Biopython code that builds the backbone (N, CA, C, O; Angstrom):
import numpy as np
from Bio.PDB.StructureBuilder import StructureBuilder

atoms = [
    (1, "UNK", "N", (-14.127, 4.350, -27.254)),
    (1, "UNK", "CA", (-15.014, 3.560, -26.430)),
    (1, "UNK", "C", (-15.338, 4.349, -25.165)),
    (1, "UNK", "O", (-14.436, 4.827, -24.477)),
    (2, "UNK", "N", (-16.583, 4.478, -24.872)),
    (2, "UNK", "CA", (-16.980, 5.233, -23.693)),
    (2, "UNK", "C", (-17.059, 4.313, -22.486)),
    (2, "UNK", "O", (-17.229, 3.101, -22.616)),
    (3, "UNK", "N", (-16.935, 4.908, -21.319)),
    (3, "UNK", "CA", (-16.991, 4.165, -20.063)),
    (3, "UNK", "C", (-18.431, 3.809, -19.739)),
    (3, "UNK", "O", (-19.335, 4.637, -19.853)),
    (4, "UNK", "N", (-18.627, 2.557, -19.331)),
    (4, "UNK", "CA", (-19.955, 2.101, -18.957)),
    (4, "UNK", "C", (-19.902, 1.551, -17.548)),
    (4, "UNK", "O", (-18.896, 0.974, -17.134)),
    (5, "UNK", "N", (-20.978, 1.729, -16.819)),
    (5, "UNK", "CA", (-21.088, 1.148, -15.489)),
    (5, "UNK", "C", (-22.097, 0.019, -15.565)),
    (5, "UNK", "O", (-23.288, 0.242, -15.783)),
    (6, "UNK", "N", (-21.603, -1.198, -15.382)),
    (6, "UNK", "CA", (-22.442, -2.379, -15.466)),
    (6, "UNK", "C", (-22.618, -2.943, -14.070)),
    (6, "UNK", "O", (-21.675, -3.480, -13.489)),
    (7, "UNK", "N", (-23.826, -2.825, -13.526)),
    (7, "UNK", "CA", (-24.059, -3.215, -12.143)),
    (7, "UNK", "C", (-24.768, -4.544, -11.998)),
    (7, "UNK", "O", (-24.640, -5.196, -10.962)),
    (8, "UNK", "N", (-25.500, -4.955, -12.990)),
    (8, "UNK", "CA", (-26.255, -6.196, -12.872)),
    (8, "UNK", "C", (-25.751, -7.226, -13.873)),
    (8, "UNK", "O", (-25.107, -6.893, -14.867)),
    (9, "UNK", "N", (-26.061, -8.482, -13.586)),
    (9, "UNK", "CA", (-25.675, -9.557, -14.488)),
    (9, "UNK", "C", (-26.285, -9.323, -15.869)),
    (9, "UNK", "O", (-25.627, -9.533, -16.888)),
    (10, "UNK", "N", (-27.541, -8.890, -15.897)),
    (10, "UNK", "CA", (-28.225, -8.667, -17.174)),
    (10, "UNK", "C", (-27.530, -7.583, -17.987)),
    (10, "UNK", "O", (-27.360, -7.735, -19.196)),
    (11, "UNK", "N", (-27.121, -6.479, -17.336)),
    (11, "UNK", "CA", (-26.456, -5.410, -18.084)),
    (11, "UNK", "C", (-25.080, -5.856, -18.577)),
    (11, "UNK", "O", (-24.631, -5.436, -19.644)),
    (12, "UNK", "N", (-24.421, -6.700, -17.803)),
    (12, "UNK", "CA", (-23.127, -7.227, -18.251)),
    (12, "UNK", "C", (-23.335, -8.120, -19.466)),
    (12, "UNK", "O", (-22.648, -7.975, -20.477)),
    (13, "UNK", "N", (-24.277, -9.038, -19.365)),
    (13, "UNK", "CA", (-24.544, -9.973, -20.463)),
    (13, "UNK", "C", (-24.957, -9.213, -21.722)),
    (13, "UNK", "O", (-24.536, -9.561, -22.825)),
    (14, "UNK", "N", (-25.771, -8.187, -21.561)),
    (14, "UNK", "CA", (-26.247, -7.415, -22.699)),
    (14, "UNK", "C", (-25.100, -6.656, -23.370)),
    (14, "UNK", "O", (-25.041, -6.602, -24.598)),
    (15, "UNK", "N", (-24.185, -6.067, -22.589)),
    (15, "UNK", "CA", (-23.124, -5.248, -23.149)),
    (15, "UNK", "C", (-21.884, -6.034, -23.541)),
    (15, "UNK", "O", (-21.181, -5.661, -24.480)),
    (16, "UNK", "N", (-21.616, -7.101, -22.838)),
    (16, "UNK", "CA", (-20.419, -7.887, -23.126)),
    (16, "UNK", "C", (-20.748, -9.047, -24.052)),
    (16, "UNK", "O", (-19.935, -9.431, -24.894)),
    (17, "UNK", "N", (-21.928, -9.595, -23.894)),
    (17, "UNK", "CA", (-22.354, -10.689, -24.752)),
    (17, "UNK", "C", (-21.449, -11.893, -24.612)),
    (17, "UNK", "O", (-21.140, -12.325, -23.502)),
    (18, "UNK", "N", (-21.028, -12.428, -25.735)),
    (18, "UNK", "CA", (-20.191, -13.625, -25.740)),
    (18, "UNK", "C", (-18.704, -13.290, -25.675)),
    (18, "UNK", "O", (-17.863, -14.165, -25.881)),
    (19, "UNK", "N", (-18.383, -12.072, -25.399)),
    (19, "UNK", "CA", (-16.976, -11.653, -25.351)),
    (19, "UNK", "C", (-16.370, -11.989, -23.992)),
    (19, "UNK", "O", (-15.835, -11.115, -23.310)),
    (20, "UNK", "N", (-16.457, -13.243, -23.609)),
    (20, "UNK", "CA", (-15.979, -13.679, -22.299)),
    (20, "UNK", "C", (-14.506, -13.368, -22.104)),
    (20, "UNK", "O", (-14.103, -12.909, -21.036)),
    (21, "UNK", "N", (-13.703, -13.615, -23.124)),
    (21, "UNK", "CA", (-12.266, -13.358, -23.004)),
    (21, "UNK", "C", (-11.978, -11.896, -22.687)),
    (21, "UNK", "O", (-11.138, -11.595, -21.839)),
    (22, "UNK", "N", (-12.673, -10.989, -23.368)),
    (22, "UNK", "CA", (-12.462, -9.557, -23.122)),
    (22, "UNK", "C", (-12.880, -9.183, -21.704)),
    (22, "UNK", "O", (-12.200, -8.410, -21.030)),
    (23, "UNK", "N", (-13.996, -9.735, -21.262)),
    (23, "UNK", "CA", (-14.474, -9.460, -19.915)),
    (23, "UNK", "C", (-13.486, -9.968, -18.873)),
    (23, "UNK", "O", (-13.187, -9.265, -17.909)),
    (24, "UNK", "N", (-12.982, -11.174, -19.057)),
    (24, "UNK", "CA", (-12.016, -11.758, -18.123)),
    (24, "UNK", "C", (-10.736, -10.938, -18.120)),
    (24, "UNK", "O", (-10.167, -10.697, -17.055)),
    (25, "UNK", "N", (-10.276, -10.509, -19.272)),
    (25, "UNK", "CA", (-9.070, -9.679, -19.341)),
    (25, "UNK", "C", (-9.271, -8.352, -18.617)),
    (25, "UNK", "O", (-8.401, -7.908, -17.868)),
    (26, "UNK", "N", (-10.419, -7.724, -18.843)),
    (26, "UNK", "CA", (-10.714, -6.459, -18.158)),
    (26, "UNK", "C", (-10.777, -6.659, -16.650)),
    (26, "UNK", "O", (-10.217, -5.869, -15.890)),
    (27, "UNK", "N", (-11.457, -7.710, -16.220)),
    (27, "UNK", "CA", (-11.560, -8.002, -14.789)),
    (27, "UNK", "C", (-10.183, -8.250, -14.195)),
    (27, "UNK", "O", (-9.867, -7.739, -13.121)),
    (28, "UNK", "N", (-9.364, -9.030, -14.888)),
    (28, "UNK", "CA", (-8.017, -9.338, -14.399)),
    (28, "UNK", "C", (-7.173, -8.077, -14.293)),
    (28, "UNK", "O", (-6.410, -7.920, -13.340)),
    (29, "UNK", "N", (-7.302, -7.176, -15.261)),
    (29, "UNK", "CA", (-6.537, -5.928, -15.230)),
    (29, "UNK", "C", (-6.946, -5.067, -14.041)),
    (29, "UNK", "O", (-6.091, -4.498, -13.361)),
    (30, "UNK", "N", (-8.248, -4.970, -13.786)),
    (30, "UNK", "CA", (-8.727, -4.193, -12.639)),
    (30, "UNK", "C", (-8.242, -4.820, -11.340)),
    (30, "UNK", "O", (-7.789, -4.112, -10.442)),
    (31, "UNK", "N", (-8.332, -6.139, -11.233)),
    (31, "UNK", "CA", (-7.873, -6.834, -10.031)),
    (31, "UNK", "C", (-6.378, -6.596, -9.806)),
    (31, "UNK", "O", (-5.958, -6.336, -8.678)),
    (32, "UNK", "N", (-5.577, -6.683, -10.862)),
    (32, "UNK", "CA", (-4.136, -6.440, -10.736)),
    (32, "UNK", "C", (-3.852, -5.012, -10.288)),
    (32, "UNK", "O", (-2.966, -4.782, -9.465)),
    (33, "UNK", "N", (-4.606, -4.048, -10.829)),
    (33, "UNK", "CA", (-4.424, -2.655, -10.422)),
    (33, "UNK", "C", (-4.753, -2.471, -8.946)),
    (33, "UNK", "O", (-4.043, -1.759, -8.235)),
    (34, "UNK", "N", (-5.825, -3.108, -8.482)),
    (34, "UNK", "CA", (-6.190, -3.012, -7.062)),
    (34, "UNK", "C", (-5.144, -3.689, -6.176)),
    (34, "UNK", "O", (-4.796, -3.162, -5.120)),
    (35, "UNK", "N", (-4.646, -4.842, -6.594)),
    (35, "UNK", "CA", (-3.595, -5.523, -5.832)),
    (35, "UNK", "C", (-2.354, -4.651, -5.718)),
    (35, "UNK", "O", (-1.755, -4.557, -4.647)),
    (36, "UNK", "N", (-1.965, -4.011, -6.822)),
    (36, "UNK", "CA", (-0.798, -3.120, -6.808)),
    (36, "UNK", "C", (-1.027, -1.923, -5.885)),
    (36, "UNK", "O", (-0.123, -1.508, -5.160)),
    (37, "UNK", "N", (-2.245, -1.374, -5.917)),
    (37, "UNK", "CA", (-2.559, -0.236, -5.050)),
    (37, "UNK", "C", (-2.500, -0.642, -3.582)),
    (37, "UNK", "O", (-1.991, 0.111, -2.751)),
    (38, "UNK", "N", (-3.016, -1.823, -3.257)),
    (38, "UNK", "CA", (-2.973, -2.292, -1.869)),
    (38, "UNK", "C", (-1.536, -2.516, -1.395)),
    (38, "UNK", "O", (-1.210, -2.213, -0.247)),
    (39, "UNK", "N", (-0.690, -3.038, -2.256)),
    (39, "UNK", "CA", (0.723, -3.229, -1.905)),
    (39, "UNK", "C", (1.394, -1.889, -1.644)),
    (39, "UNK", "O", (2.179, -1.757, -0.705)),
    (40, "UNK", "N", (1.087, -0.899, -2.468)),
    (40, "UNK", "CA", (1.662, 0.434, -2.273)),
    (40, "UNK", "C", (1.194, 1.036, -0.960)),
    (40, "UNK", "O", (1.999, 1.600, -0.219)),
    (41, "UNK", "N", (-0.082, 0.926, -0.662)),
    (41, "UNK", "CA", (-0.615, 1.448, 0.605)),
    (41, "UNK", "C", (0.042, 0.748, 1.784)),
    (41, "UNK", "O", (0.416, 1.392, 2.764)),
    (42, "UNK", "N", (0.184, -0.572, 1.690)),
    (42, "UNK", "CA", (0.815, -1.344, 2.766)),
    (42, "UNK", "C", (2.253, -0.890, 2.986)),
    (42, "UNK", "O", (2.708, -0.804, 4.127)),
    (43, "UNK", "N", (2.969, -0.600, 1.910)),
    (43, "UNK", "CA", (4.371, -0.193, 2.050)),
    (43, "UNK", "C", (4.516, 1.202, 2.635)),
    (43, "UNK", "O", (5.596, 1.565, 3.101)),
    (44, "UNK", "N", (3.446, 1.991, 2.621)),
    (44, "UNK", "CA", (3.511, 3.358, 3.122)),
    (44, "UNK", "C", (3.018, 3.498, 4.555)),
    (44, "UNK", "O", (3.033, 4.601, 5.103)),
    (45, "UNK", "N", (2.586, 2.413, 5.168)),
    (45, "UNK", "CA", (2.076, 2.484, 6.537)),
    (45, "UNK", "C", (3.158, 2.950, 7.503)),
    (45, "UNK", "O", (4.334, 2.618, 7.350)),
    (46, "UNK", "N", (2.748, 3.713, 8.482)),
    (46, "UNK", "CA", (3.653, 4.139, 9.538)),
    (46, "UNK", "C", (3.876, 2.979, 10.501)),
    (46, "UNK", "O", (2.922, 2.349, 10.958)),
    (47, "UNK", "N", (5.125, 2.704, 10.801)),
    (47, "UNK", "CA", (5.478, 1.656, 11.753)),
    (47, "UNK", "C", (5.681, 2.277, 13.118)),
    (47, "UNK", "O", (6.017, 3.457, 13.220)),
    (48, "UNK", "N", (5.479, 1.491, 14.175)),
    (48, "UNK", "CA", (5.718, 2.006, 15.518)),
    (48, "UNK", "C", (6.079, 0.862, 16.452)),
    (48, "UNK", "O", (5.832, -0.308, 16.160)),
    (49, "UNK", "N", (6.671, 1.232, 17.586)),
    (49, "UNK", "CA", (7.032, 0.256, 18.594)),
    (49, "UNK", "C", (7.879, 0.893, 19.668)),
    (49, "UNK", "O", (8.352, 2.016, 19.494)),
    (50, "UNK", "N", (8.084, 0.197, 20.785)),
    (50, "UNK", "CA", (8.849, 0.754, 21.902)),
    (50, "UNK", "C", (10.347, 0.493, 21.755)),
    (50, "UNK", "O", (10.967, -0.125, 22.620)),
    (51, "UNK", "N", (10.921, 0.976, 20.641)),
    (51, "UNK", "CA", (12.353, 0.762, 20.389)),
    (51, "UNK", "C", (12.836, 1.748, 19.334)),
    (51, "UNK", "O", (12.031, 2.360, 18.632)),
    (52, "UNK", "N", (14.125, 1.896, 19.228)),
    (52, "UNK", "CA", (14.681, 2.647, 18.115)),
    (52, "UNK", "C", (14.657, 1.723, 16.897)),
    (52, "UNK", "O", (14.945, 0.534, 17.031)),
    (53, "UNK", "N", (14.324, 2.234, 15.724)),
    (53, "UNK", "CA", (14.270, 1.363, 14.553)),
    (53, "UNK", "C", (15.657, 1.016, 14.004)),
    (53, "UNK", "O", (15.807, 0.031, 13.281)),
    (54, "UNK", "N", (16.651, 1.804, 14.337)),
    (54, "UNK", "CA", (17.999, 1.584, 13.808)),
    (54, "UNK", "C", (18.497, 0.194, 14.188)),
    (54, "UNK", "O", (18.683, -0.111, 15.366)),
    (55, "UNK", "N", (18.709, -0.637, 13.185)),
    (55, "UNK", "CA", (19.178, -1.995, 13.393)),
    (55, "UNK", "C", (18.081, -2.983, 13.749)),
    (55, "UNK", "O", (18.336, -4.183, 13.841)),
    (56, "UNK", "N", (16.868, -2.495, 13.949)),
    (56, "UNK", "CA", (15.761, -3.357, 14.380)),
    (56, "UNK", "C", (14.630, -3.478, 13.368)),
    (56, "UNK", "O", (13.947, -4.502, 13.336)),
    (57, "UNK", "N", (14.418, -2.463, 12.545)),
    (57, "UNK", "CA", (13.252, -2.435, 11.655)),
    (57, "UNK", "C", (13.720, -2.182, 10.219)),
    (57, "UNK", "O", (14.428, -1.214, 9.944)),
    (58, "UNK", "N", (13.310, -3.070, 9.314)),
    (58, "UNK", "CA", (13.619, -2.898, 7.896)),
    (58, "UNK", "C", (12.479, -2.134, 7.244)),
    (58, "UNK", "O", (11.306, -2.413, 7.491)),
    (59, "UNK", "N", (12.836, -1.171, 6.412)),
    (59, "UNK", "CA", (11.819, -0.320, 5.821)),
    (59, "UNK", "C", (12.053, -0.116, 4.340)),
    (59, "UNK", "O", (13.151, -0.336, 3.827)),
    (60, "UNK", "N", (10.994, 0.312, 3.661)),
    (60, "UNK", "CA", (11.115, 0.773, 2.291)),
    (60, "UNK", "C", (11.496, 2.245, 2.329)),
    (60, "UNK", "O", (11.460, 2.870, 3.389)),
    (61, "UNK", "N", (11.852, 2.788, 1.205)),
    (61, "UNK", "CA", (12.203, 4.201, 1.115)),
    (61, "UNK", "C", (11.042, 5.066, 1.590)),
    (61, "UNK", "O", (9.880, 4.786, 1.295)),
    (62, "UNK", "N", (11.363, 6.086, 2.304)),
    (62, "UNK", "CA", (10.399, 7.082, 2.762)),
    (62, "UNK", "C", (9.393, 6.557, 3.773)),
    (62, "UNK", "O", (8.276, 7.069, 3.853)),
    (63, "UNK", "N", (9.763, 5.562, 4.531)),
    (63, "UNK", "CA", (8.866, 5.055, 5.565)),
    (63, "UNK", "C", (9.148, 5.785, 6.876)),
    (63, "UNK", "O", (10.265, 6.238, 7.125)),
    (64, "UNK", "N", (8.116, 5.890, 7.703)),
    (64, "UNK", "CA", (8.222, 6.570, 8.988)),
    (64, "UNK", "C", (8.068, 5.539, 10.100)),
    (64, "UNK", "O", (7.280, 4.601, 9.979)),
    (65, "UNK", "N", (8.827, 5.717, 11.190)),
    (65, "UNK", "CA", (8.716, 4.869, 12.370)),
    (65, "UNK", "C", (8.541, 5.766, 13.581)),
    (65, "UNK", "O", (9.256, 6.756, 13.731)),
    (66, "UNK", "N", (7.590, 5.424, 14.449)),
    (66, "UNK", "CA", (7.351, 6.173, 15.677)),
    (66, "UNK", "C", (7.826, 5.322, 16.851)),
    (66, "UNK", "O", (7.293, 4.241, 17.101)),
    (67, "UNK", "N", (8.837, 5.823, 17.569)),
    (67, "UNK", "CA", (9.334, 5.143, 18.780)),
    (67, "UNK", "C", (8.443, 5.557, 19.933)),
    (67, "UNK", "O", (8.414, 6.726, 20.317)),
    (68, "UNK", "N", (7.713, 4.593, 20.485)),
    (68, "UNK", "CA", (6.733, 4.874, 21.540)),
    (68, "UNK", "C", (7.274, 4.608, 22.942)),
    (68, "UNK", "O", (6.500, 4.507, 23.893)),
    (69, "UNK", "N", (8.596, 4.493, 23.079)),
    (69, "UNK", "CA", (9.192, 4.193, 24.383)),
    (69, "UNK", "C", (8.751, 5.190, 25.451)),
    (69, "UNK", "O", (8.455, 4.791, 26.577)),
    (70, "UNK", "N", (8.704, 6.478, 25.117)),
    (70, "UNK", "CA", (8.348, 7.508, 26.094)),
    (70, "UNK", "C", (6.881, 7.859, 26.125)),
    (70, "UNK", "O", (6.486, 8.801, 26.813)),
    (71, "UNK", "N", (6.062, 7.123, 25.394)),
    (71, "UNK", "CA", (4.630, 7.436, 25.339)),
    (71, "UNK", "C", (4.000, 7.234, 26.711)),
    (71, "UNK", "O", (4.447, 6.347, 27.438)),
    (72, "UNK", "N", (3.022, 7.978, 27.094)),
    (72, "UNK", "CA", (2.280, 8.954, 26.309)),
    (72, "UNK", "C", (2.834, 10.369, 26.395)),
    (72, "UNK", "O", (2.271, 11.274, 25.779)),
    (73, "UNK", "N", (3.913, 10.595, 27.134)),
    (73, "UNK", "CA", (4.407, 11.965, 27.283)),
    (73, "UNK", "C", (5.295, 12.422, 26.132)),
    (73, "UNK", "O", (5.361, 13.617, 25.840)),
    (74, "UNK", "N", (5.980, 11.485, 25.474)),
    (74, "UNK", "CA", (6.808, 11.876, 24.337)),
    (74, "UNK", "C", (7.016, 10.687, 23.404)),
    (74, "UNK", "O", (7.009, 9.532, 23.831)),
    (75, "UNK", "N", (7.196, 10.990, 22.150)),
    (75, "UNK", "CA", (7.519, 9.989, 21.139)),
    (75, "UNK", "C", (8.600, 10.566, 20.235)),
    (75, "UNK", "O", (8.781, 11.782, 20.165)),
    (76, "UNK", "N", (9.319, 9.682, 19.542)),
    (76, "UNK", "CA", (10.333, 10.117, 18.595)),
    (76, "UNK", "C", (9.972, 9.588, 17.214)),
    (76, "UNK", "O", (9.675, 8.404, 17.058)),
    (77, "UNK", "N", (9.996, 10.462, 16.214)),
    (77, "UNK", "CA", (9.682, 10.063, 14.851)),
    (77, "UNK", "C", (10.977, 9.924, 14.057)),
    (77, "UNK", "O", (11.854, 10.787, 14.100)),
    (78, "UNK", "N", (11.071, 8.815, 13.332)),
    (78, "UNK", "CA", (12.228, 8.549, 12.479)),
    (78, "UNK", "C", (11.770, 8.468, 11.029)),
    (78, "UNK", "O", (10.636, 8.090, 10.737)),
    (79, "UNK", "N", (12.671, 8.829, 10.135)),
    (79, "UNK", "CA", (12.438, 8.736, 8.698)),
    (79, "UNK", "C", (13.540, 7.873, 8.112)),
    (79, "UNK", "O", (14.711, 8.058, 8.445)),
    (80, "UNK", "N", (13.187, 6.930, 7.243)),
    (80, "UNK", "CA", (14.182, 6.037, 6.661)),
    (80, "UNK", "C", (14.628, 6.546, 5.302)),
    (80, "UNK", "O", (13.812, 6.746, 4.403)),
    (81, "UNK", "N", (15.917, 6.751, 5.162)),
    (81, "UNK", "CA", (16.478, 7.188, 3.888)),
    (81, "UNK", "C", (17.081, 6.040, 3.103)),
    (81, "UNK", "O", (17.599, 6.254, 2.007)),
    (82, "UNK", "N", (17.030, 4.834, 3.632)),
    (82, "UNK", "CA", (17.596, 3.664, 2.966)),
    (82, "UNK", "C", (16.479, 2.809, 2.369)),
    (82, "UNK", "O", (15.316, 2.915, 2.758)),
    (83, "UNK", "N", (16.857, 1.970, 1.427)),
    (83, "UNK", "CA", (15.891, 1.068, 0.807)),
    (83, "UNK", "C", (16.213, -0.360, 1.222)),
    (83, "UNK", "O", (17.317, -0.844, 0.975)),
    (84, "UNK", "N", (15.251, -1.042, 1.853)),
    (84, "UNK", "CA", (15.397, -2.454, 2.208)),
    (84, "UNK", "C", (16.463, -2.759, 3.224)),
    (84, "UNK", "O", (16.981, -3.875, 3.252)),
    (85, "UNK", "N", (16.806, -1.809, 4.057)),
    (85, "UNK", "CA", (17.815, -2.034, 5.093)),
    (85, "UNK", "C", (17.222, -1.656, 6.447)),
    (85, "UNK", "O", (16.219, -0.948, 6.531)),
    (86, "UNK", "N", (17.871, -2.149, 7.506)),
    (86, "UNK", "CA", (17.398, -1.775, 8.834)),
    (86, "UNK", "C", (18.257, -0.679, 9.436)),
    (86, "UNK", "O", (18.209, -0.431, 10.641)),
    (87, "UNK", "N", (19.033, -0.033, 8.605)),
    (87, "UNK", "CA", (19.844, 1.117, 9.033)),
    (87, "UNK", "C", (19.506, 2.305, 8.151)),
    (87, "UNK", "O", (18.854, 2.160, 7.117)),
    (88, "UNK", "N", (19.950, 3.470, 8.564)),
    (88, "UNK", "CA", (19.681, 4.678, 7.794)),
    (88, "UNK", "C", (18.510, 5.488, 8.315)),
    (88, "UNK", "O", (18.035, 6.403, 7.642)),
    (89, "UNK", "N", (18.039, 5.157, 9.516)),
    (89, "UNK", "CA", (16.944, 5.904, 10.125)),
    (89, "UNK", "C", (17.462, 7.235, 10.649)),
    (89, "UNK", "O", (18.532, 7.286, 11.256)),
    (90, "UNK", "N", (16.720, 8.308, 10.425)),
    (90, "UNK", "CA", (17.089, 9.650, 10.840)),
    (90, "UNK", "C", (15.983, 10.203, 11.727)),
    (90, "UNK", "O", (14.804, 10.100, 11.387)),
    (91, "UNK", "N", (16.353, 10.788, 12.861)),
    (91, "UNK", "CA", (15.362, 11.383, 13.771)),
    (91, "UNK", "C", (14.788, 12.635, 13.117)),
    (91, "UNK", "O", (15.527, 13.491, 12.632)),
    (92, "UNK", "N", (13.464, 12.728, 13.112)),
    (92, "UNK", "CA", (12.775, 13.894, 12.565)),
    (92, "UNK", "C", (12.273, 14.759, 13.703)),
    (92, "UNK", "O", (12.506, 15.968, 13.711)),
    (93, "UNK", "N", (11.580, 14.153, 14.674)),
    (93, "UNK", "CA", (11.032, 14.891, 15.821)),
    (93, "UNK", "C", (11.295, 14.094, 17.069)),
    (93, "UNK", "O", (10.922, 14.519, 18.163)),
]
sb = StructureBuilder()
sb.init_structure("model")
sb.init_model(0)
sb.init_chain("A")
sb.init_seg("    ")
for serial, (resi, resn, name, xyz) in enumerate(atoms, 1):
    if name == "N":
        sb.init_residue(resn, " ", resi, " ")
    sb.init_atom(name, np.array(xyz, "f"), 0.0, 1.0, " ", f" {name:<3s}", serial, name[0])
structure = sb.get_structure()
């Protein structure tokens, strides 16, 4: 099956026809993939605040936290090596 780009209602109706179930399944699969991608992007966001994250901020694996206490002249970057805990932060810079 080749990939098709259906941009208008008419092209969808012409190509999908009465296969409503297939269309709904395809739409649901795309929506689920986008939802999963958004969750992944959200989990990778850099966190920041005027505090040390150790004991204060819970993170997923490989999350970064920027301590802005000394901003704008200096900041400290932390990397979390723990999963789902508020401990395990390591100073990077």
